[in-house]
NUROVEX-936483 format. One line per 10 residues: number of its first residue (from 1); their letters; for each residue z, y, x of C-alpha. Coordinates in nm, 4 decimals, padded with zeros to 6 digits. Layout:
% NUROVEX-936483
NUM> A> Z:Y:X; ...
END
This chain:
% NUROVEX-936483
1> MKSLELKNIV> 00.7357:-01.1007:00.3186; 00.9833:-01.0255:00.0399; 01.3548:-01.0740:-00.0081; 01.4932:-01.2876:-00.2897; 01.8153:-01.2286:-00.4800; 01.9652:-01.4410:-00.7562; 02.2501:-01.2910:-00.9556; 02.4832:-01.5065:-01.1674; 02.2103:-01.7475:-01.2783; 02.2967:-01.9779:-01.5696
11> KRYKTHTVLD> 02.0664:-02.2409:-01.7191; 02.1629:-02.4790:-01.9978; 01.9813:-02.7588:-02.1763; 02.1662:-02.8090:-02.5051; 02.5275:-02.8733:-02.3995; 02.4454:-02.9544:-02.0355; 02.4797:-02.6720:-01.7829; 02.2233:-02.7250:-01.5059; 02.2916:-02.4032:-01.3113; 02.6363:-02.2530:-01.3359
21> NLSLTVAEGE> 02.6769:-01.8836:-01.2436; 02.4781:-01.9264:-00.9230; 02.4225:-01.6318:-00.6885; 02.2156:-01.6333:-00.3710; 02.0395:-01.3924:-00.1359; 01.7481:-01.4819:00.0937; 01.6495:-01.2194:00.3489; 01.2911:-01.1199:00.4248; 01.1306:-01.3803:00.6496; 01.4225:-01.6222:00.6211
31> RLVLFGSSGA> 01.3808:-01.9974:00.5686; 01.6501:-02.1142:00.3298; 01.6843:-02.4849:00.2531; 01.8299:-02.5975:-00.0794; 01.9906:-02.9317:-00.0035; 02.1615:-03.1766:-00.2366; 02.1356:-03.5069:-00.4166; 01.9136:-03.5690:-00.7188; 02.0383:-03.3791:-01.0241; 02.2025:-03.0998:-00.8255
41> GKTVLLRMIA> 01.9736:-02.8399:-00.9881; 01.7463:-02.7652:-00.6909; 01.4095:-02.8082:-00.8636; 01.5224:-02.6248:-01.1774; 01.6281:-02.3317:-00.9609; 01.2947:-02.3319:-00.7787; 01.0976:-02.3369:-01.1044; 01.3106:-02.0506:-01.2324; 01.2276:-01.8395:-00.9269; 00.8599:-01.9222:-00.9805
51> GVIEPDEGAI> 00.8757:-01.8053:-01.3423; 00.7933:-02.1449:-01.4920; 01.1250:-02.1415:-01.6823; 01.3590:-01.8560:-01.7643; 01.7347:-01.8330:-01.6988; 01.9729:-01.8130:-01.9948; 02.1815:-01.5598:-01.8037; 02.1528:-01.3663:-01.4796; 01.8764:-01.1891:-01.2889; 01.6081:-01.2821:-01.0341
61> LIGGQDMRDV> 01.4937:-01.0087:-00.7958; 01.1954:-01.0469:-00.5634; 01.1511:-00.7637:-00.3166; 01.4143:-00.5749:-00.5150; 01.2138:-00.5981:-00.8398; 01.3658:-00.7635:-01.1447; 01.1412:-01.0513:-01.2546; 01.2642:-01.0589:-01.6151; 00.9301:-00.9574:-01.7682; 00.6988:-01.0584:-01.4823
71> EAEDRGIGMA> 00.4699:-01.3560:-01.5440; 00.4562:-01.6423:-01.2930; 00.1049:-01.5549:-01.1736; 00.2106:-01.1968:-01.1004; 00.5100:-01.2779:-00.8814; 00.3138:-01.3238:-00.5553; 00.4572:-01.6684:-00.4922; 00.3081:-01.9727:-00.3210; 00.4321:-02.3024:-00.4648; 00.4154:-02.6712:-00.3786
81> FQNFALFPHM> 00.6019:-02.8980:-00.6174; 00.6696:-03.2720:-00.6216; 00.4180:-03.3435:-00.8980; 00.1308:-03.2004:-00.6858; -00.0245:-02.9995:-00.9776; -00.3722:-03.0216:-00.8236; -00.6835:-02.9259:-01.0196; -00.8412:-03.2680:-01.0928; -01.1973:-03.1334:-01.1225; -01.1834:-02.9660:-00.7798
91> SAYDNIASPL> -01.2207:-03.1173:-00.4336; -00.9294:-03.0961:-00.1914; -01.1140:-02.8104:-00.0179; -01.1490:-02.6099:-00.3392; -00.7864:-02.6778:-00.4348; -00.6668:-02.5416:-00.1018; -00.9108:-02.2500:-00.1185; -00.8126:-02.1455:-00.4727; -00.5541:-01.8784:-00.3755; -00.7991:-01.7376:-00.1202
101> TVGKSSTSSI> -01.0770:-01.7311:-00.3797; -00.8560:-01.5445:-00.6259; -00.7816:-01.2966:-00.3492; -01.1564:-01.2415:-00.3060; -01.1593:-01.3395:00.0625; -01.4941:-01.3801:00.2361; -01.6570:-01.7235:00.2544; -01.6027:-01.7461:00.6303; -01.2367:-01.6441:00.6142; -01.1807:-01.8970:00.3350
111> ADGVGKVARL> -01.3356:-02.1715:00.5471; -01.1251:-02.0697:00.8475; -00.8050:-02.0592:00.6415; -00.8674:-02.3956:00.4746; -00.9704:-02.5623:00.7997; -00.6674:-02.4393:00.9920; -00.4063:-02.5607:00.7451; -00.5967:-02.8837:00.6721; -00.6051:-02.9741:01.0410; -00.2343:-02.9058:01.0744
121> LKIDHVLSHH> -00.1567:-03.1343:00.7818; -00.4117:-03.3942:00.8956; -00.6203:-03.3881:00.5771; -00.9355:-03.2266:00.7164; -01.1158:-03.5626:00.6801; -01.0600:-03.5732:00.3003; -01.1490:-03.2154:00.2076; -01.4541:-03.3294:00.0098; -01.2510:-03.5777:-00.1980; -01.1196:-03.5119:-00.5477
131> PKALSNGQKQ> -00.7476:-03.5750:-00.6241; -00.8142:-03.9140:-00.7871; -00.9519:-04.0379:-00.4528; -00.6479:-03.9216:-00.2544; -00.3332:-04.1164:-00.1759; -00.0020:-03.9683:-00.2929; 00.0685:-03.8539:00.0610; -00.2700:-03.6800:00.0808; -00.2140:-03.5191:-00.2585; 00.1231:-03.3887:-00.1436
141> RTALARALAG> -00.0251:-03.2455:00.1743; -00.3116:-03.0878:-00.0218; -00.0613:-02.9175:-00.2525; 00.1326:-02.7964:00.0513; -00.1869:-02.6717:00.2154; -00.2796:-02.4771:-00.0988; 00.0617:-02.3088:-00.1002; 00.0284:-02.2139:00.2662; -00.3367:-02.1047:00.2625; -00.2844:-01.7855:00.0674
151> SPPLLLLDDP> -00.0117:-01.6583:00.3057; 00.2134:-01.5514:00.0157; 00.5141:-01.3278:00.0891; 00.7440:-01.5787:-00.0861; 00.6901:-01.9538:-00.0533; 00.8626:-02.2195:-00.2694; 00.8409:-02.5764:-00.1401; 00.9886:-02.8621:-00.3436; 01.0343:-03.1591:-00.1094; 00.6714:-03.1322:00.0098
161> LRNVDAKLRF> 00.7031:-03.4134:00.2660; 00.8539:-03.6734:00.0337; 00.5402:-03.8886:00.0008; 00.4104:-03.8676:00.3559; 00.4591:-04.1491:00.6056; 00.7487:-04.1471:00.8517; 00.5385:-04.0539:01.1562; 00.3755:-03.7524:00.9899; 00.7082:-03.6495:00.8363; 00.8611:-03.6389:01.1849
171> EMRLELPRLL> 00.5657:-03.4409:01.3222; 00.5802:-03.1942:01.0332; 00.9487:-03.1276:01.0960; 00.8369:-02.9931:01.4319; 00.5189:-02.8163:01.3173; 00.6245:-02.6590:00.9877; 00.8861:-02.4193:01.1308; 00.6260:-02.2806:01.3706; 00.3648:-02.2446:01.0964; 00.6057:-02.0803:00.8550
181> AAQGATVVYV> 00.7331:-01.8439:01.1245; 00.3749:-01.7478:01.2115; 00.2997:-01.6724:00.8456; 00.6094:-01.4555:00.8186; 00.6827:-01.5670:00.4618; 01.0235:-01.5846:00.3015; 01.0712:-01.9570:00.2295; 01.2896:-02.1540:-00.0108; 01.2596:-02.5222:00.0776; 01.4080:-02.8090:-00.1258
191> TQDYKEAMAL> 01.4925:-03.1441:00.0313; 01.7311:-03.4393:00.0036; 01.6820:-03.5277:00.3711; 01.9593:-03.3800:00.5852; 01.7515:-03.4095:00.9054; 01.4736:-03.2109:00.7404; 01.7255:-02.9498:00.6255; 01.8672:-02.9186:00.9774; 01.5211:-02.8918:01.1340; 01.3636:-02.6439:00.8915
201> GDRIAVMANG> 01.6363:-02.4105:00.7702; 01.7618:-02.0855:00.9181; 02.0386:-02.1464:00.6647; 02.1207:-02.4352:00.4346; 02.2619:-02.3992:00.0823; 02.4313:-02.7243:-00.0186; 02.4078:-02.7694:-00.3955; 02.6055:-02.9944:-00.6304; 02.6457:-02.9834:-01.0075; 02.4493:-02.6599:-01.0434
211> TIRQIGTPEV> 02.6547:-02.4628:-00.7920; 02.6365:-02.3846:-00.4214; 02.9181:-02.5665:-00.2422; 02.8510:-02.4177:00.1008; 02.5910:-02.1986:00.2666; 02.5477:-02.1440:00.6375; 02.3429:-02.2194:00.9458; 02.2712:-02.5860:01.0227; 02.5309:-02.5674:01.3004; 02.7989:-02.4363:01.0635
221> IYNAPADIEI> 02.7230:-02.6958:00.7963; 02.7452:-02.9796:01.0495; 03.0353:-02.8548:01.2622; 03.2427:-02.6935:00.9868; 03.1677:-02.8706:00.6545; 03.3509:-02.7172:00.3610; 03.4674:-03.0510:00.2247; 03.4538:-03.4291:00.2637; 03.1411:-03.4705:00.0503; 02.9396:-03.2282:00.2607
231> ARLFGDPTIN> 03.0667:-03.3952:00.5780; 02.9422:-03.7303:00.4390; 02.5982:-03.5899:00.3540; 02.5256:-03.4641:00.7077; 02.5163:-03.7185:00.9855; 02.3693:-04.0586:01.0661; 02.5653:-04.2755:01.1074; 02.8045:-04.1324:00.8530; 03.1324:-03.9687:00.9453; 03.4463:-04.1818:00.9889
241> LLDVTPKSGP> 03.7148:-04.0977:00.7316; 04.0700:-04.2218:00.7894; 04.3860:-04.1534:00.5888; 04.6491:-03.9896:00.8097; 04.9732:-03.7937:00.7911; 04.9899:-03.5278:01.0640; 05.3041:-03.4919:01.2732; 05.4401:-03.2236:01.5027; 05.5410:-03.2716:01.8651; 05.6146:-03.0628:02.1752
251> DGIYVELSDV> 05.2412:-03.0203:02.2379; 05.1463:-02.9340:01.8798; 05.0036:-03.1138:01.5769; 04.8819:-03.4721:01.6125; 04.7930:-03.7849:01.4151; 04.8305:-04.1476:01.5149; 04.5751:-04.4267:01.5351; 04.7226:-04.7647:01.6305; 05.0364:-04.5801:01.7481; 04.8321:-04.3659:01.9885
261> QIPLPGMPVS> 04.8682:-03.9907:01.9453; 04.5495:-03.7874:01.8805; 04.6158:-03.4147:01.9372; 04.4571:-03.1769:01.6839; 04.4448:-02.8416:01.8651; 04.4969:-02.5313:01.6534; 04.5940:-02.7044:01.3282; 04.8494:-02.5121:01.1185; 05.2060:-02.6480:01.0875; 05.1571:-02.6565:00.7106
271> VVGKPCVLGL> 04.9711:-02.9895:00.7477; 05.2742:-03.1694:00.8899; 05.3854:-03.4498:00.6574; 05.0962:-03.3815:00.4192; 04.8570:-03.6646:00.3145; 04.5244:-03.5830:00.4824; 04.1942:-03.7447:00.5771; 04.0850:-03.7381:00.9398; 03.7089:-03.6913:00.9851; 03.5550:-03.8214:01.3067
281> RPEAVTFTTV> 03.1856:-03.7970:01.3806; 03.0802:-04.1220:01.5529; 02.9662:-03.9225:01.8558; 03.3232:-03.7843:01.8916; 03.4472:-04.1386:01.9609; 03.3788:-04.2981:02.3014; 03.4520:-04.6246:02.4765; 03.6875:-04.5829:02.7703; 03.9094:-04.7804:03.0056; 04.1633:-04.5032:03.0563
291> PGSIPVTVEA> 04.5210:-04.6287:03.0056; 04.6820:-04.5194:02.6798; 04.3570:-04.5267:02.4798; 04.3227:-04.6795:02.1331; 04.2856:-05.0601:02.1305; 04.0054:-05.1910:01.9066; 03.8019:-05.5023:01.8427; 03.4214:-05.4743:01.8520; 03.2753:-05.6262:01.5353; 02.9037:-05.5430:01.5556
301> ETPLNEKTVT> 02.6519:-05.3412:01.7550; 02.3308:-05.1907:01.6185; 02.0650:-05.0299:01.8429; 01.8932:-04.7372:01.6656; 01.6210:-04.6207:01.9058; 01.7799:-04.3131:02.0642; 02.1394:-04.4329:02.0121; 02.3538:-04.7422:01.9776; 02.6067:-04.7622:01.6936; 02.9075:-04.9917:01.7251
311> LVLTARKREI> 03.1501:-05.0929:01.4515; 03.5062:-05.1438:01.5741; 03.8360:-05.2325:01.4049; 04.1710:-05.0801:01.4938; 04.4884:-05.2865:01.5160; 04.5471:-05.2138:01.1455; 04.1911:-05.3224:01.0567; 04.0574:-04.9734:00.9986; 03.6830:-04.9442:01.0582; 03.5449:-04.6843:01.2996
321> LVSRPAGTPG> 03.1816:-04.6236:01.3969; 03.1140:-04.5306:01.7590; 02.7808:-04.3728:01.8574; 02.6512:-04.3498:02.2133; 02.3102:-04.2670:02.3659; 02.0768:-04.5648:02.4007; 02.1078:-04.7302:02.7402; 02.4666:-04.6166:02.7874; 02.6893:-04.9123:02.8782; 02.9416:-05.0295:02.6224
331> PASGAATIAV> 03.1035:-05.3484:02.4941; 02.9045:-05.5606:02.2479; 03.1943:-05.7796:02.1360; 03.5622:-05.8572:02.1875; 03.8511:-05.6309:02.2800; 03.7901:-05.2728:02.3905; 03.9543:-04.9312:02.3938; 03.8277:-04.6006:02.2574; 03.9095:-04.2329:02.3028; 03.8864:-03.9693:02.0300
341> DGSAAFLFDK> 03.8006:-03.6031:02.0883; 04.0627:-03.4357:01.8703; 03.9050:-03.0941:01.9217; 03.5916:-03.2222:01.7426; 03.7871:-03.3866:01.4591; 03.8113:-03.2545:01.1026; 04.1162:-03.2612:00.8805; 04.0660:-03.2676:00.5037; 04.3161:-03.2241:00.2218; 04.3456:-03.5703:00.0663
351> TTGARIESMA> 04.3897:-03.4303:-00.2856; 04.1178:-03.1634:-00.2980; 03.8829:-03.2882:-00.0263; 03.8619:-02.9383:00.1233; 03.8501:-02.9040:00.5005; 04.1658:-02.7530:00.6490; 04.0841:-02.4608:00.8757; 04.2236:-02.4318:01.2247; 04.4409:-02.1309:01.3032; 04.1507:-01.9702:01.4951
361> EYRTNGEAA> 03.9208:-02.0059:01.1926; 04.1902:-01.8768:00.9612; 04.2415:-01.5637:01.1718; 03.8656:-01.5040:01.1967; 03.8032:-01.5533:00.8260; 04.1083:-01.3489:00.7362; 03.9853:-01.0573:00.9477; 03.6363:-01.0908:00.7969; 03.7817:-01.0810:00.4482
END
């Protein structure tokens, strides 16, 4: 395994800046997920690490070695990109075996290596087929198998599960972390699927407009998003966002929904009277019959396998999504009341979109700085 370090990377195409002064460090053996919407710069960054394209500015270090004059084939990298890049004249078996053949492995060890990864990816029945006879999903899995077979110290995976069916995609979210951990490779994994990012990454780097907006563990990204946009990207159903103006009372900072006070523990007094956006994950909202709860009207209910999502309207016609485990009782229509867990709520600056830190976070981050 090898570490990866990117220092102040800049890439431009004519007047368009694709990567803008981007810096990143991936530790040996770490799985880092690059997450973001199409056009964020994820694939360009991956191809730059691989040596397919060169940065206009900055440095790429693999295992502490500057890659400036190192050709792609000499970087010791395993790659699986969206366009498959399979050798059309070779069978799936020979495509997967190619890095092992280059490494001069024995015939038996090649067969063992190909068979193991092919069984995992459920393509062992098409190993004799050439790429033209494979479905897109099989091509994608063959490309992934080839990248894994050589056990490279650094592995670059560009959305390798995009073209596989939903069932296999779910299974691979469970299997891939174990396989990658067993190989011990340092992994950079690109995806636009937040569930995949949460399942596969030791850390997630959220990219937008050629920069990294936030980097942290899946738990940090979900429970402490840096801004509204990141909060929107992670979660299904999406986060509830409500315009509020915090107030101060004897028990601390609070906001009001339908004239019911929602305490926000630990929020700084600087938010009082300031236009903000309250972020509520649907699972932080529950149906209740406790007196003094928020009155709502149930508009629609949608069962989603493991959970049920309900759309409700407040007295002022503001929409809120409520999520509860499947089978849990709850109203399907008419009048109801809800409770909000203020300790799980987010507060965002309405102008900048940045999340406002609690006093505990501020003290921790201040000490760390």
